[in-house]
N, C-alpha and C positions, 0 to 999 in steps of 0.2 A: 654385848657390842658396847663398846665406849659413844661416845657422843663425837669425837672426832673420826671416829671408822662411820658412823654415820653421815657427818660431811662428807669425806671423801667419795664413797656410795652416791652422794647426793648429786656427787660434781660430775662424778662417771657419768652418771645418766642424764643429767642434764648437757654432759656435751654428746651423749649416742642419740639424744633429740634433738638437737641444734643441727646434726650431720646427716639427719636424715632427710633423702632430697624427694621423696615420694611416699604415698601415701601407704603404700605396703611395705619400703622400710622402717614409716615409723609404728606403725602395726605391731612389727617383730620388735621393737622396743620395748612396746607397752604389755607386749608378753613376757617379755625377760624379766619385766619389770613388777608387773603386778598382776599377772596369771597365774595359775593356781600353783606353778611350781617357779615361780618367778624369786628373784632377788629380796623384794620389800615383801615379799607375801610369806616367805619362809621365816623374817624376822618376826612376823606379825604374829607366825605360828610360837615361836620361843616365848611369849608372854606367859604363858600358863607353865611354865616350868623357873621364873620366879620369884622370888620372895616379893611377898608385901612391899616393903621397902623398894625394889626394884623396879617393881612394875609400876608404880608410883612415878618414875623418874623415866624409865624408857619406853611405856605406852604413850605417853603425850608425844615423845618425842619421835616414833614410830609412823605411828596415826600421821603426825604432820610430816614426814616426810613423803607419805602415801599420797597427801591432801597436796605435795608442793610437785610431784611427778605428773599427777594425773591432772592438775591445771597446766604446766609444761606441754603434756601431752597435747591435750585439747587446744591450747593456744595454736603450738607449732600446727595442728592437726587445719583449725581454721586459714592459717598463713597458705599453707599448703593446699586446700580445695581453692583458696582465692587467684593462686599462683595459675593452678590449671586451669581455673577461667577464664582467667588471663590469654595464657595460651591459647587455648580451642577460640577462643574470639580472635584474637590477631589471626587465626589458620583460617576462620570461618567469614573473617568479613566480607560483607557483599559491598560492593559498589552501585547505592542506590543514583547516581548520574549517568550511569550506563545505559544504554537505549534497551530498549524491550527487546527479547528476540520474536522472530519472526513467529507468524502464526501457521499451526500445522497445515491450512491452503497455505500458503506463499510458500512456504518449506518444502512441501511436495512434488513433485516432478511424474507425469502422466510418461511412461515409456513411446517411444518414438511409434513402435507397431500398434499401439493401442490408438495411436493419435492417427494414424493414418488409416486403421479401422476406422476410424470414425469420419476422417476427409471422405471416405470409398465412400460410406452411408449418407452421407448428405448430398455426395454430385449424384449418388445412383436415384434418392428418395427423391431428389426433384426431378428426374427425368419418368418418376412414375414406376420405378421399383421396388418390389417389397424387399427385406433379409429372410433368409433360411439358413435352418442349422440342419446339421445331424451327428450322431455319434460318428466319435474318435474310433472306436472298436467297430470294425464292420464286415461283413461278409464277404466270401468269394465273388458271390451271387452280385452284388450292388458295386463291390469294385473294381472285378473286372468283368462279370459273366454280361450282366446286361448292359453293359457298355461297350460290348463289340469286342472283346477281350476274348477268343475260343479257346478251350481247351490248349497247351504245348503252344500256343500264339508266342513268337519272338518278342512282341512287344511285353508281353508281362515280367520278361527280362530285365528291362529297362528300367524296372521300377524300385530294384533292389527292396524290397518287404519285409517289414519286419512280420514274423508269423509268430501266433502263440501255439500254446500245447494246444493238440487235437482233443476234444470234448468224448462224450460218451458214446457219441455217433462215429467217433473220428476223423466229423468235419473242425477244419480249422481256422478261426478267424485271425484277423490282422489290422494293425495299426493303419489304416487308411491313408493311401499315398497322394491321393487327391483329392479335391473337396469334390469333385463332380458325382461321386455315390448322392450328394443331395439331390443333384440334379433328376435321377432317377425317381428319389424318393417324394421328389416335387411333382412329378410326372405323374407316378403311380395315384398321387391323392388328387389330380383332378381327373380325374379318370374314375367314374363309379365302378365301372366292368370291373377293371383291375385289382382294385380295390374297394371290397363292398365292405370294409370294415370300420373306414373315413366315414364318421359320421355326419358331415355336410360335404360331402362331395362336390365338385367345383369343374366347371373345363375350360378350355383354352380359353383367349391367351393366356400366356403365364408370363411374367416377367418378375424374374428371382436375380439377388446377385445368393453369394453361400459365401462367406471370409470362414477362416478355420484353422485349426493348426491340424500340420499331415505329417507325415512320416518315412524319413525314407535312409537305408543303411550308406551315407555319403558323408564325409568330414573336412571341407578345407577352407581359404577363404570366402566364398563366395559360398556353400554349401554345409548344411549342419543337419545331425540326424531328426530334427525337429524343426518344423520351418512352419511359415503360414502364404496361405493362399487366398484369394477370391477366384469364383467361378461365375460367370453371367450366364443366363438362360435365357431366350426369348421364343415360345415356341405360338405360331396365330396360324390363320388360316393364309396370308399373304406376306407373309416373311422373307426377305431377300436381304442378299449382301449389300446392296445398296444402304437398307437399314443397320445393318452390322458397322460397317465403314463410318458413319454418322455419330454412332453410339461411341464409338470409339475415339474419334477426336475432338468427341463435346467432353468428354470422360479424362483424354489427355490433355486440354486445353486449360480445365478447371482444375486440376489436379496441381500441373505445375504451374498453374496462375502467368499461360502464357496468352499472346494475343491471336496466334496460331501457330500448327503443327503439321507438318508432313509424315503422311503415311508409306511404306512401302511393303506392302501385300508379296509375301513369295509362299511356292508353294510345299507343301508339307505331308506328311501323314502323321495324323494319330486316329485309332481306330473308333471315337465314336461321333468321328465329323469327315466328313465328303462332300466340296472337295473340303480340305484341310490346309493351312497358311499359318507362316510366321511372319511377326509382324515387326517391321523396323519404326523407327522413328527418327526423323528428321535432328541432328544436333550439332554442337559444336566441339572438337573434343581438341585443341587447339592449347587451349591452359589447363589449368590444374583442375577446376573444375569443369564437368560436363554439363553444358547449357543445352538444353532440352530448346527445341523451338528458331532454332538459329543456326548459322553455318550450313554447311554439305558435308559433314559425317553420317554414319547410321550406326543408329544402335536397336539390337533387337530386347523386345522389350515383354512380348505375350503371344500366345498361340490362340487360332479360336478357327473358325468353317460352318460350314451348316451343319447341324445336326443328322448324325446318320439314321437313314430308313429304318434298318434294324433296330435303334437305340429306339427310335419310334415305337415302331412293333412290341419292343422289350418290358413296354410301358401300357400295351395295350391301346396307342391314336394309330390312326391310319394316314401312314406316309403319304396318301393318293389327296389325303383331308386338310392336315397339320404340315406344318415343316418348319423350322427355327434355325436357329444359329447361336452359338454359345462361343464362348472365351473364356481363357483363362491367365493368370498373372501370378506371380510371385510381390505379397504383399512387403517383405522386407527388403526384397529388389527394388521395390518401390519405394521405402523409405531412405536404400543407400543412394540412390540416385536423384532423391530429391535436397536429400537434408545434408550429404559432403560424409556419410560415412564408409571407409576405408573397406572396413572388415567385418562380414557378419558375424562374426563369432562372439563380438564385444556386446552383442546381444543380448547374449544370456551368460554376462560371466559375473553378472550383479553387480558389479562395480560402480558403488556411488559417484564416484568423482564423472564417471562416463554420463550417467544419467543427468545429473547436475547438470552436464555441459550441452548434452543432447536432448534432454530431456522439455517436457510443454509446462507451462502452469496449470494447474487440474480445471479451473474457473474460465479459461479461455476455449472453451466450447467450438470449434469447427463450423462454421456458416459459410454460403456461398454469398452471403450480403455483407459479412462481416471482415470476410477474408479466412482464408483456410487455415493459414498457418502463423494467426494475427499473437 
């Protein structure tokens, strides 16, 4: 190959190097020129076949071409790396003048159901009640029979129960349809004869509330298959309806943060209480929101009654000695009434926008002296 041919090859290679827009394209030019089968490498391979005189002339020329191409490739590679770095810095630029994002404790939100549970706990704890819990998966005995639901009783059909598959003995457990089984478990723990397995048995008085999840086969704007209830129970030797009325009035005044409430008790039926009553609270429905504690309207809010003697007997307590009262209400419904949420199903949609709107700051714990919903 003559010197003009080398000049032409050098010109073509330098043009290809200049046209390479990224490191991958540049590497392809390097392989085509300096690789084992590259054009410059092929010229170097021909030196062995040349005469000594030709080798003296072409050797320095071909090696010089190799050196120039390698230098051009290195220079172009440095330029491309710098260009890629500048593009990345521009794309990932951070504006240090922007304010810092909020801390997780400021961004996070407490779900309204959890908030209302905390509010209930604060109110009833101040009245001297303790918190009781029980399993979500219950036996038929604790969920129905011990609560005076006889086998085949029509009231069982009102609960739309989720039953589990039968066990080896053929008995079927279920998802509890109310938190009332916790009352049974608490009374059994209070009776040393009925529950000898309790290490340190106590006797009445009993004052508990039992908040928790419950399950029924029902779903619409105001019902979901899983929802939350709170049960209250008082067992003593001198419990009476007047005390029940006072407890409910004081709770509703504290919960809705109003000075006074009007209650209306209507006869009803629950197998585990006798007499049984539905309770309406005075409210104002004239506007877009329901206002508790004012107006001339009524709103059903909970059910209650005196504990049925059969329930006391089932727990080993003598109804001639002890009597008590109980009540139950929906926690989700209380949250809807207090905080103006129109659809119960949104509670369980896991929509971050909904939670940002209705949620509560995690460090603002509800207290009676500081304000429940502060």
